[in-house]
Backbone as XML, in Angstrom:
<?xml version="1.0"?>
<chain id="A" units="angstrom">
  <residue number="1" name="UNK">
    <atom name="N" x="161.117" y="124.689" z="154.256"/>
    <atom name="CA" x="161.597" y="123.989" z="153.147"/>
    <atom name="C" x="162.690" y="124.830" z="152.442"/>
  </residue>
  <residue number="2" name="UNK">
    <atom name="N" x="163.774" y="124.164" z="152.281"/>
    <atom name="CA" x="165.022" y="124.838" z="151.512"/>
    <atom name="C" x="164.646" y="124.911" z="150.070"/>
  </residue>
  <residue number="3" name="UNK">
    <atom name="N" x="165.450" y="125.912" z="149.554"/>
    <atom name="CA" x="165.362" y="126.167" z="148.167"/>
    <atom name="C" x="165.738" y="124.980" z="147.184"/>
  </residue>
  <residue number="4" name="UNK">
    <atom name="N" x="166.719" y="124.121" z="147.625"/>
    <atom name="CA" x="167.131" y="122.971" z="146.959"/>
    <atom name="C" x="166.007" y="121.910" z="147.039"/>
  </residue>
  <residue number="5" name="UNK">
    <atom name="N" x="165.310" y="121.826" z="148.076"/>
    <atom name="CA" x="164.339" y="120.810" z="148.348"/>
    <atom name="C" x="163.071" y="121.236" z="147.424"/>
  </residue>
  <residue number="6" name="UNK">
    <atom name="N" x="162.756" y="122.384" z="147.508"/>
    <atom name="CA" x="161.783" y="122.893" z="146.633"/>
    <atom name="C" x="161.925" y="122.607" z="145.112"/>
  </residue>
  <residue number="7" name="UNK">
    <atom name="N" x="163.168" y="122.928" z="144.758"/>
    <atom name="CA" x="163.493" y="122.819" z="143.203"/>
    <atom name="C" x="163.450" y="121.339" z="143.026"/>
  </residue>
  <residue number="8" name="UNK">
    <atom name="N" x="163.926" y="120.256" z="143.707"/>
    <atom name="CA" x="163.950" y="118.957" z="143.682"/>
    <atom name="C" x="162.463" y="118.319" z="143.546"/>
  </residue>
  <residue number="9" name="UNK">
    <atom name="N" x="161.703" y="118.885" z="144.367"/>
    <atom name="CA" x="160.183" y="118.636" z="144.512"/>
    <atom name="C" x="159.611" y="118.978" z="143.288"/>
  </residue>
  <residue number="10" name="UNK">
    <atom name="N" x="159.784" y="120.172" z="142.628"/>
    <atom name="CA" x="159.345" y="120.514" z="141.439"/>
    <atom name="C" x="159.736" y="119.593" z="140.270"/>
  </residue>
  <residue number="11" name="UNK">
    <atom name="N" x="161.090" y="119.276" z="140.187"/>
    <atom name="CA" x="161.478" y="118.648" z="139.154"/>
    <atom name="C" x="160.870" y="117.171" z="139.153"/>
  </residue>
  <residue number="12" name="UNK">
    <atom name="N" x="160.913" y="116.521" z="140.361"/>
    <atom name="CA" x="160.270" y="115.254" z="140.428"/>
    <atom name="C" x="158.842" y="115.291" z="140.004"/>
  </residue>
  <residue number="13" name="UNK">
    <atom name="N" x="158.163" y="116.301" z="140.507"/>
    <atom name="CA" x="156.728" y="116.404" z="140.299"/>
    <atom name="C" x="156.462" y="116.684" z="138.627"/>
  </residue>
  <residue number="14" name="UNK">
    <atom name="N" x="157.332" y="117.333" z="137.974"/>
    <atom name="CA" x="157.171" y="117.702" z="136.582"/>
    <atom name="C" x="157.453" y="116.364" z="135.779"/>
  </residue>
  <residue number="15" name="UNK">
    <atom name="N" x="158.197" y="115.557" z="136.293"/>
    <atom name="CA" x="158.612" y="114.213" z="135.689"/>
    <atom name="C" x="157.501" y="113.323" z="135.732"/>
  </residue>
  <residue number="16" name="UNK">
    <atom name="N" x="156.991" y="113.362" z="136.938"/>
    <atom name="CA" x="155.967" y="112.343" z="137.205"/>
    <atom name="C" x="154.557" y="112.849" z="136.351"/>
  </residue>
  <residue number="17" name="UNK">
    <atom name="N" x="154.445" y="113.984" z="136.241"/>
    <atom name="CA" x="153.142" y="114.511" z="135.540"/>
    <atom name="C" x="153.334" y="114.225" z="134.017"/>
  </residue>
  <residue number="18" name="UNK">
    <atom name="N" x="154.524" y="114.075" z="133.562"/>
    <atom name="CA" x="154.857" y="113.900" z="132.141"/>
    <atom name="C" x="154.917" y="112.520" z="131.870"/>
  </residue>
  <residue number="19" name="UNK">
    <atom name="N" x="155.042" y="111.586" z="132.761"/>
    <atom name="CA" x="155.209" y="110.064" z="132.547"/>
    <atom name="C" x="154.291" y="109.652" z="131.690"/>
  </residue>
  <residue number="20" name="UNK">
    <atom name="N" x="152.862" y="109.733" z="132.036"/>
    <atom name="CA" x="151.868" y="109.104" z="131.079"/>
    <atom name="C" x="152.035" y="109.482" z="129.478"/>
  </residue>
  <residue number="21" name="UNK">
    <atom name="N" x="152.577" y="110.672" z="129.203"/>
    <atom name="CA" x="152.582" y="111.058" z="127.949"/>
    <atom name="C" x="153.931" y="110.596" z="127.155"/>
  </residue>
  <residue number="22" name="UNK">
    <atom name="N" x="154.879" y="109.933" z="127.992"/>
    <atom name="CA" x="156.029" y="109.588" z="127.395"/>
    <atom name="C" x="155.887" y="108.343" z="126.245"/>
  </residue>
  <residue number="23" name="UNK">
    <atom name="N" x="154.790" y="107.653" z="126.339"/>
    <atom name="CA" x="154.664" y="106.519" z="125.528"/>
    <atom name="C" x="154.336" y="106.968" z="124.206"/>
  </residue>
  <residue number="24" name="UNK">
    <atom name="N" x="154.031" y="108.527" z="124.106"/>
    <atom name="CA" x="153.647" y="108.929" z="122.697"/>
    <atom name="C" x="155.006" y="109.602" z="122.091"/>
  </residue>
  <residue number="25" name="UNK">
    <atom name="N" x="156.106" y="109.484" z="122.604"/>
    <atom name="CA" x="157.364" y="110.012" z="122.367"/>
    <atom name="C" x="158.042" y="109.364" z="121.108"/>
  </residue>
  <residue number="26" name="UNK">
    <atom name="N" x="157.656" y="108.194" z="120.814"/>
    <atom name="CA" x="158.310" y="107.516" z="119.679"/>
    <atom name="C" x="159.487" y="106.689" z="120.058"/>
  </residue>
  <residue number="27" name="UNK">
    <atom name="N" x="159.811" y="106.626" z="121.359"/>
    <atom name="CA" x="161.029" y="105.727" z="121.804"/>
    <atom name="C" x="160.228" y="104.428" z="122.394"/>
  </residue>
  <residue number="28" name="UNK">
    <atom name="N" x="160.838" y="103.429" z="121.962"/>
    <atom name="CA" x="160.319" y="102.066" z="122.373"/>
    <atom name="C" x="159.319" y="101.557" z="121.426"/>
  </residue>
  <residue number="29" name="UNK">
    <atom name="N" x="158.823" y="100.341" z="121.790"/>
    <atom name="CA" x="157.949" y="99.746" z="121.125"/>
    <atom name="C" x="156.486" y="100.189" z="121.132"/>
  </residue>
  <residue number="30" name="UNK">
    <atom name="N" x="155.968" y="100.772" z="122.341"/>
    <atom name="CA" x="154.766" y="101.294" z="122.305"/>
    <atom name="C" x="154.409" y="102.596" z="121.583"/>
  </residue>
  <residue number="31" name="UNK">
    <atom name="N" x="155.500" y="103.322" z="121.430"/>
    <atom name="CA" x="155.419" y="104.619" z="120.685"/>
    <atom name="C" x="155.326" y="104.316" z="119.071"/>
  </residue>
  <residue number="32" name="UNK">
    <atom name="N" x="155.903" y="103.189" z="118.830"/>
    <atom name="CA" x="155.909" y="102.777" z="117.133"/>
    <atom name="C" x="154.737" y="102.263" z="116.893"/>
  </residue>
  <residue number="33" name="UNK">
    <atom name="N" x="154.033" y="101.486" z="117.637"/>
    <atom name="CA" x="152.719" y="100.655" z="117.364"/>
    <atom name="C" x="151.677" y="101.929" z="116.633"/>
  </residue>
  <residue number="34" name="UNK">
    <atom name="N" x="150.990" y="101.376" z="115.641"/>
    <atom name="CA" x="149.871" y="102.036" z="115.091"/>
    <atom name="C" x="150.325" y="103.382" z="114.326"/>
  </residue>
  <residue number="35" name="UNK">
    <atom name="N" x="151.592" y="103.543" z="114.055"/>
    <atom name="CA" x="152.111" y="104.830" z="113.376"/>
    <atom name="C" x="152.208" y="104.644" z="111.873"/>
  </residue>
  <residue number="36" name="UNK">
    <atom name="N" x="152.664" y="103.400" z="111.522"/>
    <atom name="CA" x="152.843" y="103.063" z="110.058"/>
    <atom name="C" x="151.764" y="102.450" z="109.416"/>
  </residue>
  <residue number="37" name="UNK">
    <atom name="N" x="150.913" y="103.207" z="108.466"/>
    <atom name="CA" x="149.915" y="102.631" z="107.721"/>
    <atom name="C" x="150.004" y="102.811" z="106.335"/>
  </residue>
  <residue number="38" name="UNK">
    <atom name="N" x="151.337" y="102.697" z="105.838"/>
    <atom name="CA" x="151.535" y="102.771" z="104.465"/>
    <atom name="C" x="151.585" y="101.291" z="103.885"/>
  </residue>
  <residue number="39" name="UNK">
    <atom name="N" x="150.946" y="101.048" z="102.746"/>
    <atom name="CA" x="151.015" y="99.739" z="102.210"/>
    <atom name="C" x="152.447" y="99.330" z="101.936"/>
  </residue>
  <residue number="40" name="UNK">
    <atom name="N" x="152.944" y="98.216" z="102.135"/>
    <atom name="CA" x="154.428" y="97.929" z="101.894"/>
    <atom name="C" x="154.560" y="96.962" z="100.674"/>
  </residue>
  <residue number="41" name="UNK">
    <atom name="N" x="153.470" y="96.468" z="100.144"/>
    <atom name="CA" x="153.391" y="95.544" z="98.936"/>
    <atom name="C" x="152.713" y="96.025" z="97.797"/>
  </residue>
  <residue number="42" name="UNK">
    <atom name="N" x="152.366" y="97.277" z="97.827"/>
    <atom name="CA" x="151.606" y="97.875" z="96.732"/>
    <atom name="C" x="150.083" y="97.436" z="96.701"/>
  </residue>
  <residue number="43" name="UNK">
    <atom name="N" x="149.465" y="97.046" z="97.896"/>
    <atom name="CA" x="148.027" y="96.867" z="97.912"/>
    <atom name="C" x="147.273" y="97.893" z="98.762"/>
  </residue>
  <residue number="44" name="UNK">
    <atom name="N" x="146.246" y="97.445" z="99.355"/>
    <atom name="CA" x="145.473" y="98.419" z="100.251"/>
    <atom name="C" x="145.598" y="97.756" z="101.594"/>
  </residue>
  <residue number="45" name="UNK">
    <atom name="N" x="145.710" y="98.684" z="102.545"/>
    <atom name="CA" x="145.928" y="98.314" z="103.893"/>
    <atom name="C" x="144.713" y="98.606" z="104.850"/>
  </residue>
  <residue number="46" name="UNK">
    <atom name="N" x="144.373" y="97.683" z="105.738"/>
    <atom name="CA" x="143.274" y="97.814" z="106.612"/>
    <atom name="C" x="143.930" y="97.459" z="108.104"/>
  </residue>
  <residue number="47" name="UNK">
    <atom name="N" x="143.444" y="98.215" z="109.105"/>
    <atom name="CA" x="143.762" y="97.710" z="110.450"/>
    <atom name="C" x="142.540" y="97.093" z="111.051"/>
  </residue>
  <residue number="48" name="UNK">
    <atom name="N" x="142.639" y="95.893" z="111.554"/>
    <atom name="CA" x="141.649" y="95.210" z="112.413"/>
    <atom name="C" x="142.279" y="94.967" z="113.653"/>
  </residue>
  <residue number="49" name="UNK">
    <atom name="N" x="141.877" y="95.644" z="114.506"/>
    <atom name="CA" x="142.067" y="95.542" z="116.096"/>
    <atom name="C" x="143.616" y="96.076" z="116.167"/>
  </residue>
  <residue number="50" name="UNK">
    <atom name="N" x="144.480" y="95.201" z="116.630"/>
    <atom name="CA" x="145.908" y="95.471" z="116.551"/>
    <atom name="C" x="146.819" y="94.784" z="115.550"/>
  </residue>
  <residue number="51" name="UNK">
    <atom name="N" x="145.977" y="94.596" z="114.436"/>
    <atom name="CA" x="146.671" y="93.817" z="113.185"/>
    <atom name="C" x="146.448" y="94.617" z="112.022"/>
  </residue>
  <residue number="52" name="UNK">
    <atom name="N" x="147.321" y="94.397" z="111.047"/>
    <atom name="CA" x="147.236" y="95.013" z="109.693"/>
    <atom name="C" x="147.016" y="93.867" z="108.719"/>
  </residue>
  <residue number="53" name="UNK">
    <atom name="N" x="146.150" y="94.284" z="107.711"/>
    <atom name="CA" x="146.109" y="93.186" z="106.710"/>
    <atom name="C" x="146.197" y="94.097" z="105.382"/>
  </residue>
  <residue number="54" name="UNK">
    <atom name="N" x="147.186" y="93.660" z="104.483"/>
    <atom name="CA" x="147.340" y="94.357" z="103.288"/>
    <atom name="C" x="146.982" y="93.297" z="102.343"/>
  </residue>
  <residue number="55" name="UNK">
    <atom name="N" x="146.021" y="93.827" z="101.455"/>
    <atom name="CA" x="145.526" y="93.023" z="100.183"/>
    <atom name="C" x="146.040" y="93.587" z="98.869"/>
  </residue>
  <residue number="56" name="UNK">
    <atom name="N" x="146.492" y="92.706" z="98.114"/>
    <atom name="CA" x="146.870" y="93.267" z="96.727"/>
    <atom name="C" x="146.476" y="92.172" z="95.710"/>
  </residue>
  <residue number="57" name="UNK">
    <atom name="N" x="146.248" y="92.687" z="94.535"/>
    <atom name="CA" x="146.025" y="91.864" z="93.296"/>
    <atom name="C" x="147.152" y="91.865" z="92.381"/>
  </residue>
  <residue number="58" name="UNK">
    <atom name="N" x="147.788" y="90.720" z="92.210"/>
    <atom name="CA" x="148.830" y="90.666" z="91.151"/>
    <atom name="C" x="148.823" y="89.407" z="90.530"/>
  </residue>
  <residue number="59" name="UNK">
    <atom name="N" x="148.866" y="89.361" z="89.073"/>
    <atom name="CA" x="149.128" y="88.198" z="88.230"/>
    <atom name="C" x="148.238" y="87.127" z="88.510"/>
  </residue>
  <residue number="60" name="UNK">
    <atom name="N" x="146.805" y="87.565" z="88.421"/>
    <atom name="CA" x="145.875" y="86.636" z="88.594"/>
    <atom name="C" x="145.480" y="86.095" z="90.036"/>
  </residue>
  <residue number="61" name="UNK">
    <atom name="N" x="146.237" y="86.622" z="91.004"/>
    <atom name="CA" x="146.105" y="86.164" z="92.320"/>
    <atom name="C" x="145.597" y="87.248" z="93.357"/>
  </residue>
  <residue number="62" name="UNK">
    <atom name="N" x="145.097" y="86.875" z="94.312"/>
    <atom name="CA" x="144.867" y="87.762" z="95.486"/>
    <atom name="C" x="145.955" y="87.448" z="96.611"/>
  </residue>
  <residue number="63" name="UNK">
    <atom name="N" x="146.701" y="88.333" z="97.087"/>
    <atom name="CA" x="147.682" y="88.213" z="98.079"/>
    <atom name="C" x="147.344" y="88.952" z="99.525"/>
  </residue>
  <residue number="64" name="UNK">
    <atom name="N" x="147.575" y="88.323" z="100.414"/>
    <atom name="CA" x="147.265" y="88.797" z="101.563"/>
    <atom name="C" x="148.480" y="88.841" z="102.642"/>
  </residue>
  <residue number="65" name="UNK">
    <atom name="N" x="149.028" y="90.078" z="103.170"/>
    <atom name="CA" x="149.996" y="90.022" z="104.029"/>
    <atom name="C" x="149.476" y="90.577" z="105.375"/>
  </residue>
  <residue number="66" name="UNK">
    <atom name="N" x="149.886" y="89.896" z="106.539"/>
    <atom name="CA" x="149.389" y="90.072" z="107.827"/>
    <atom name="C" x="150.481" y="90.548" z="108.753"/>
  </residue>
  <residue number="67" name="UNK">
    <atom name="N" x="150.376" y="91.699" z="109.454"/>
    <atom name="CA" x="151.282" y="92.168" z="110.428"/>
    <atom name="C" x="150.672" y="92.488" z="111.847"/>
  </residue>
  <residue number="68" name="UNK">
    <atom name="N" x="151.620" y="92.752" z="112.803"/>
    <atom name="CA" x="151.119" y="93.116" z="114.076"/>
    <atom name="C" x="150.948" y="94.660" z="114.068"/>
  </residue>
  <residue number="69" name="UNK">
    <atom name="N" x="150.766" y="95.324" z="115.122"/>
    <atom name="CA" x="150.493" y="96.641" z="115.297"/>
    <atom name="C" x="151.824" y="97.538" z="114.930"/>
  </residue>
  <residue number="70" name="UNK">
    <atom name="N" x="153.041" y="96.715" z="115.168"/>
    <atom name="CA" x="154.206" y="97.505" z="114.811"/>
    <atom name="C" x="154.806" y="97.062" z="113.492"/>
  </residue>
  <residue number="71" name="UNK">
    <atom name="N" x="153.827" y="96.431" z="112.729"/>
    <atom name="CA" x="154.178" y="96.053" z="111.436"/>
    <atom name="C" x="155.080" y="94.792" z="111.182"/>
  </residue>
  <residue number="72" name="UNK">
    <atom name="N" x="155.314" y="94.063" z="112.218"/>
    <atom name="CA" x="156.065" y="93.028" z="112.147"/>
    <atom name="C" x="155.254" y="91.727" z="111.444"/>
  </residue>
  <residue number="73" name="UNK">
    <atom name="N" x="155.947" y="91.240" z="110.480"/>
    <atom name="CA" x="155.071" y="90.222" z="109.756"/>
    <atom name="C" x="154.611" y="88.929" z="110.574"/>
  </residue>
  <residue number="74" name="UNK">
    <atom name="N" x="153.329" y="88.508" z="110.492"/>
    <atom name="CA" x="152.980" y="87.307" z="111.065"/>
    <atom name="C" x="152.660" y="86.218" z="110.059"/>
  </residue>
  <residue number="75" name="UNK">
    <atom name="N" x="152.539" y="85.022" z="110.593"/>
    <atom name="CA" x="152.117" y="83.837" z="109.669"/>
    <atom name="C" x="151.020" y="83.372" z="110.154"/>
  </residue>
  <residue number="76" name="UNK">
    <atom name="N" x="149.656" y="83.633" z="109.383"/>
    <atom name="CA" x="148.429" y="83.239" z="109.792"/>
    <atom name="C" x="148.279" y="81.741" z="109.437"/>
  </residue>
  <residue number="77" name="UNK">
    <atom name="N" x="147.209" y="81.159" z="110.093"/>
    <atom name="CA" x="146.989" y="79.604" z="109.741"/>
    <atom name="C" x="146.384" y="79.476" z="108.493"/>
  </residue>
  <residue number="78" name="UNK">
    <atom name="N" x="145.778" y="80.500" z="107.926"/>
    <atom name="CA" x="145.044" y="80.303" z="106.661"/>
    <atom name="C" x="143.984" y="81.397" z="106.580"/>
  </residue>
  <residue number="79" name="UNK">
    <atom name="N" x="143.172" y="81.184" z="105.759"/>
    <atom name="CA" x="141.991" y="82.234" z="105.498"/>
    <atom name="C" x="141.094" y="81.980" z="104.274"/>
  </residue>
  <residue number="80" name="UNK">
    <atom name="N" x="140.274" y="82.844" z="103.965"/>
    <atom name="CA" x="139.366" y="82.821" z="102.873"/>
    <atom name="C" x="139.160" y="84.267" z="102.253"/>
  </residue>
  <residue number="81" name="UNK">
    <atom name="N" x="138.866" y="84.304" z="101.000"/>
    <atom name="CA" x="138.620" y="85.621" z="100.470"/>
    <atom name="C" x="137.176" y="85.361" z="99.663"/>
  </residue>
  <residue number="82" name="UNK">
    <atom name="N" x="136.216" y="86.362" z="99.984"/>
    <atom name="CA" x="134.918" y="86.378" z="99.329"/>
    <atom name="C" x="134.886" y="87.382" z="98.346"/>
  </residue>
  <residue number="83" name="UNK">
    <atom name="N" x="134.548" y="87.352" z="97.041"/>
    <atom name="CA" x="134.450" y="88.336" z="96.072"/>
    <atom name="C" x="133.024" y="88.780" z="95.953"/>
  </residue>
  <residue number="84" name="UNK">
    <atom name="N" x="132.851" y="89.945" z="95.916"/>
    <atom name="CA" x="131.436" y="90.617" z="95.533"/>
    <atom name="C" x="130.326" y="90.087" z="96.485"/>
  </residue>
  <residue number="85" name="UNK">
    <atom name="N" x="130.554" y="90.016" z="97.751"/>
    <atom name="CA" x="129.524" y="89.624" z="98.692"/>
    <atom name="C" x="128.935" y="88.220" z="98.428"/>
  </residue>
  <residue number="86" name="UNK">
    <atom name="N" x="129.796" y="87.325" z="98.043"/>
    <atom name="CA" x="129.475" y="85.988" z="97.981"/>
    <atom name="C" x="129.286" y="85.449" z="96.573"/>
  </residue>
  <residue number="87" name="UNK">
    <atom name="N" x="129.594" y="86.194" z="95.490"/>
    <atom name="CA" x="129.596" y="85.598" z="94.095"/>
    <atom name="C" x="130.607" y="84.668" z="93.825"/>
  </residue>
  <residue number="88" name="UNK">
    <atom name="N" x="131.654" y="84.579" z="94.669"/>
    <atom name="CA" x="132.708" y="83.592" z="94.527"/>
    <atom name="C" x="133.578" y="83.661" z="95.794"/>
  </residue>
  <residue number="89" name="UNK">
    <atom name="N" x="134.285" y="82.689" z="95.987"/>
    <atom name="CA" x="134.965" y="82.490" z="97.177"/>
    <atom name="C" x="136.223" y="81.628" z="96.871"/>
  </residue>
  <residue number="90" name="UNK">
    <atom name="N" x="137.284" y="81.744" z="97.636"/>
    <atom name="CA" x="138.448" y="80.966" z="97.342"/>
    <atom name="C" x="139.256" y="80.915" z="98.894"/>
  </residue>
  <residue number="91" name="UNK">
    <atom name="N" x="140.020" y="79.665" z="99.055"/>
    <atom name="CA" x="140.796" y="79.617" z="100.297"/>
    <atom name="C" x="142.029" y="80.362" z="100.035"/>
  </residue>
  <residue number="92" name="UNK">
    <atom name="N" x="142.525" y="80.911" z="101.147"/>
    <atom name="CA" x="143.861" y="81.470" z="101.087"/>
    <atom name="C" x="144.889" y="80.518" z="101.631"/>
  </residue>
  <residue number="93" name="UNK">
    <atom name="N" x="145.967" y="80.287" z="100.925"/>
    <atom name="CA" x="146.955" y="79.353" z="101.188"/>
    <atom name="C" x="148.401" y="80.056" z="101.507"/>
  </residue>
  <residue number="94" name="UNK">
    <atom name="N" x="148.931" y="79.500" z="102.438"/>
    <atom name="CA" x="150.285" y="80.142" z="102.799"/>
    <atom name="C" x="151.269" y="79.764" z="101.650"/>
  </residue>
  <residue number="95" name="UNK">
    <atom name="N" x="152.095" y="80.844" z="101.006"/>
    <atom name="CA" x="152.911" y="80.766" z="100.116"/>
    <atom name="C" x="154.139" y="81.592" z="100.289"/>
  </residue>
  <residue number="96" name="UNK">
    <atom name="N" x="155.152" y="80.974" z="100.871"/>
    <atom name="CA" x="156.332" y="81.750" z="101.119"/>
    <atom name="C" x="156.279" y="82.748" z="102.210"/>
  </residue>
  <residue number="97" name="UNK">
    <atom name="N" x="155.719" y="83.850" z="101.991"/>
    <atom name="CA" x="155.710" y="84.942" z="103.167"/>
    <atom name="C" x="154.346" y="85.624" z="103.029"/>
  </residue>
  <residue number="98" name="UNK">
    <atom name="N" x="153.446" y="85.101" z="102.570"/>
    <atom name="CA" x="152.165" y="85.637" z="102.327"/>
    <atom name="C" x="151.031" y="84.602" z="102.037"/>
  </residue>
  <residue number="99" name="UNK">
    <atom name="N" x="149.669" y="84.985" z="102.221"/>
    <atom name="CA" x="148.607" y="84.214" z="101.762"/>
    <atom name="C" x="148.297" y="84.344" z="100.529"/>
  </residue>
  <residue number="100" name="UNK">
    <atom name="N" x="147.780" y="83.375" z="99.528"/>
    <atom name="CA" x="147.502" y="83.737" z="98.156"/>
    <atom name="C" x="146.358" y="82.798" z="97.744"/>
  </residue>
  <residue number="101" name="UNK">
    <atom name="N" x="145.456" y="83.393" z="96.880"/>
    <atom name="CA" x="144.379" y="82.681" z="96.342"/>
    <atom name="C" x="144.135" y="83.158" z="94.982"/>
  </residue>
  <residue number="102" name="UNK">
    <atom name="N" x="143.476" y="82.378" z="94.066"/>
    <atom name="CA" x="143.141" y="82.863" z="92.714"/>
    <atom name="C" x="142.184" y="83.953" z="92.835"/>
  </residue>
  <residue number="103" name="UNK">
    <atom name="N" x="142.360" y="84.936" z="91.924"/>
    <atom name="CA" x="141.679" y="86.303" z="91.812"/>
    <atom name="C" x="140.391" y="86.053" z="90.895"/>
  </residue>
  <residue number="104" name="UNK">
    <atom name="N" x="139.401" y="86.687" z="91.092"/>
    <atom name="CA" x="138.319" y="86.897" z="90.159"/>
    <atom name="C" x="138.350" y="88.350" z="89.708"/>
  </residue>
  <residue number="105" name="UNK">
    <atom name="N" x="138.929" y="88.497" z="88.522"/>
    <atom name="CA" x="139.362" y="89.838" z="87.952"/>
    <atom name="C" x="138.131" y="90.824" z="88.062"/>
  </residue>
  <residue number="106" name="UNK">
    <atom name="N" x="137.005" y="90.396" z="87.651"/>
    <atom name="CA" x="135.750" y="91.271" z="87.593"/>
    <atom name="C" x="135.230" y="91.578" z="88.997"/>
  </residue>
  <residue number="107" name="UNK">
    <atom name="N" x="135.682" y="91.241" z="90.003"/>
    <atom name="CA" x="135.248" y="91.591" z="91.278"/>
    <atom name="C" x="135.605" y="92.898" z="91.724"/>
  </residue>
  <residue number="108" name="UNK">
    <atom name="N" x="134.598" y="93.657" z="92.269"/>
    <atom name="CA" x="134.908" y="94.940" z="92.946"/>
    <atom name="C" x="135.296" y="95.163" z="94.410"/>
  </residue>
  <residue number="109" name="UNK">
    <atom name="N" x="134.735" y="94.053" z="95.024"/>
    <atom name="CA" x="134.997" y="94.078" z="96.678"/>
    <atom name="C" x="135.584" y="92.751" z="96.846"/>
  </residue>
  <residue number="110" name="UNK">
    <atom name="N" x="136.451" y="92.728" z="97.886"/>
    <atom name="CA" x="136.976" y="91.447" z="98.333"/>
    <atom name="C" x="136.951" y="91.567" z="99.864"/>
  </residue>
  <residue number="111" name="UNK">
    <atom name="N" x="136.470" y="90.605" z="100.527"/>
    <atom name="CA" x="136.545" y="90.396" z="102.006"/>
    <atom name="C" x="137.521" y="89.403" z="102.243"/>
  </residue>
  <residue number="112" name="UNK">
    <atom name="N" x="138.375" y="89.663" z="103.072"/>
    <atom name="CA" x="139.448" y="88.774" z="103.502"/>
    <atom name="C" x="139.182" y="88.421" z="104.889"/>
  </residue>
  <residue number="113" name="UNK">
    <atom name="N" x="139.125" y="87.009" z="105.295"/>
    <atom name="CA" x="138.953" y="86.622" z="106.748"/>
    <atom name="C" x="140.149" y="85.701" z="106.878"/>
  </residue>
  <residue number="114" name="UNK">
    <atom name="N" x="141.007" y="86.217" z="107.777"/>
    <atom name="CA" x="142.359" y="85.673" z="108.159"/>
    <atom name="C" x="142.213" y="84.971" z="109.445"/>
  </residue>
  <residue number="115" name="UNK">
    <atom name="N" x="142.727" y="83.695" z="109.566"/>
    <atom name="CA" x="142.659" y="83.006" z="110.840"/>
    <atom name="C" x="144.011" y="83.204" z="111.455"/>
  </residue>
  <residue number="116" name="UNK">
    <atom name="N" x="144.053" y="83.697" z="112.544"/>
    <atom name="CA" x="145.279" y="83.963" z="113.175"/>
    <atom name="C" x="145.167" y="83.604" z="114.801"/>
  </residue>
  <residue number="117" name="UNK">
    <atom name="N" x="145.744" y="82.600" z="114.957"/>
    <atom name="CA" x="145.643" y="82.000" z="116.393"/>
    <atom name="C" x="144.224" y="81.632" z="116.689"/>
  </residue>
  <residue number="118" name="UNK">
    <atom name="N" x="143.745" y="82.145" z="117.840"/>
    <atom name="CA" x="142.349" y="81.811" z="118.093"/>
    <atom name="C" x="141.252" y="82.910" z="117.610"/>
  </residue>
  <residue number="119" name="UNK">
    <atom name="N" x="141.732" y="83.787" z="116.600"/>
    <atom name="CA" x="140.834" y="84.924" z="116.210"/>
    <atom name="C" x="140.802" y="84.918" z="114.969"/>
  </residue>
  <residue number="120" name="UNK">
    <atom name="N" x="139.792" y="85.517" z="114.149"/>
    <atom name="CA" x="139.674" y="85.756" z="112.673"/>
    <atom name="C" x="139.496" y="87.108" z="112.515"/>
  </residue>
  <residue number="121" name="UNK">
    <atom name="N" x="140.637" y="87.572" z="111.710"/>
    <atom name="CA" x="140.541" y="89.137" z="111.204"/>
    <atom name="C" x="139.731" y="89.147" z="109.997"/>
  </residue>
  <residue number="122" name="UNK">
    <atom name="N" x="138.920" y="90.227" z="109.919"/>
    <atom name="CA" x="138.069" y="90.297" z="108.696"/>
    <atom name="C" x="138.059" y="91.650" z="108.303"/>
  </residue>
  <residue number="123" name="UNK">
    <atom name="N" x="138.385" y="91.842" z="106.885"/>
    <atom name="CA" x="138.342" y="93.416" z="106.518"/>
    <atom name="C" x="137.964" y="93.045" z="104.883"/>
  </residue>
  <residue number="124" name="UNK">
    <atom name="N" x="137.066" y="94.286" z="104.507"/>
    <atom name="CA" x="136.574" y="94.284" z="103.000"/>
    <atom name="C" x="137.392" y="95.453" z="102.245"/>
  </residue>
  <residue number="125" name="UNK">
    <atom name="N" x="137.776" y="95.098" z="101.147"/>
    <atom name="CA" x="138.639" y="96.142" z="100.342"/>
    <atom name="C" x="137.715" y="96.263" z="99.006"/>
  </residue>
  <residue number="126" name="UNK">
    <atom name="N" x="137.840" y="97.598" z="98.615"/>
    <atom name="CA" x="137.128" y="97.910" z="97.490"/>
    <atom name="C" x="137.954" y="98.303" z="96.362"/>
  </residue>
  <residue number="127" name="UNK">
    <atom name="N" x="137.789" y="97.887" z="95.104"/>
    <atom name="CA" x="138.561" y="98.097" z="94.012"/>
    <atom name="C" x="137.771" y="98.588" z="92.687"/>
  </residue>
  <residue number="128" name="UNK">
    <atom name="N" x="138.620" y="99.400" z="91.969"/>
    <atom name="CA" x="137.748" y="99.916" z="90.655"/>
    <atom name="C" x="137.694" y="98.583" z="89.881"/>
  </residue>
  <residue number="129" name="UNK">
    <atom name="N" x="136.713" y="98.644" z="89.044"/>
    <atom name="CA" x="136.621" y="97.413" z="88.126"/>
    <atom name="C" x="137.718" y="97.552" z="87.043"/>
  </residue>
  <residue number="130" name="UNK">
    <atom name="N" x="138.251" y="96.269" z="86.614"/>
    <atom name="CA" x="139.360" y="96.290" z="85.743"/>
    <atom name="C" x="138.784" y="96.339" z="84.506"/>
  </residue>
  <residue number="131" name="UNK">
    <atom name="N" x="139.560" y="96.994" z="83.592"/>
    <atom name="CA" x="139.269" y="97.338" z="82.176"/>
    <atom name="C" x="140.006" y="96.596" z="81.237"/>
  </residue>
  <residue number="132" name="UNK">
    <atom name="N" x="139.553" y="96.123" z="80.171"/>
    <atom name="CA" x="140.445" y="95.554" z="79.158"/>
    <atom name="C" x="140.279" y="96.298" z="78.022"/>
  </residue>
  <residue number="133" name="UNK">
    <atom name="N" x="141.304" y="96.900" z="77.472"/>
    <atom name="CA" x="141.367" y="97.751" z="76.238"/>
    <atom name="C" x="141.713" y="96.869" z="74.947"/>
  </residue>
</chain>
């Protein structure tokens, strides 16, 4: 085997050995997925399978934002929120770019069940009790 062929074989072998790890390099869609877990709307973020649910309380409402693994916004069919393990519940309704329902200000936990295609995404969020001064 000539020196050129040996160097070529080593270069190709090294490339093929590294190929499975290229998906973690941050280039392309597969490397970006699951990297960004910062809330974008000032709420709490939960990962459910390959989807993100961000839930926030604002102005007497509960708002749910749903995105895929790469944080692209999705439009769910609807959903439901349950406050404090069943003390109260409300339907989530599509409103512009998010799902929205009336809030129960005294609730410390909110479970959101989001209908997305043929699956239901469910996550529970815990909040500090609201104080009135």
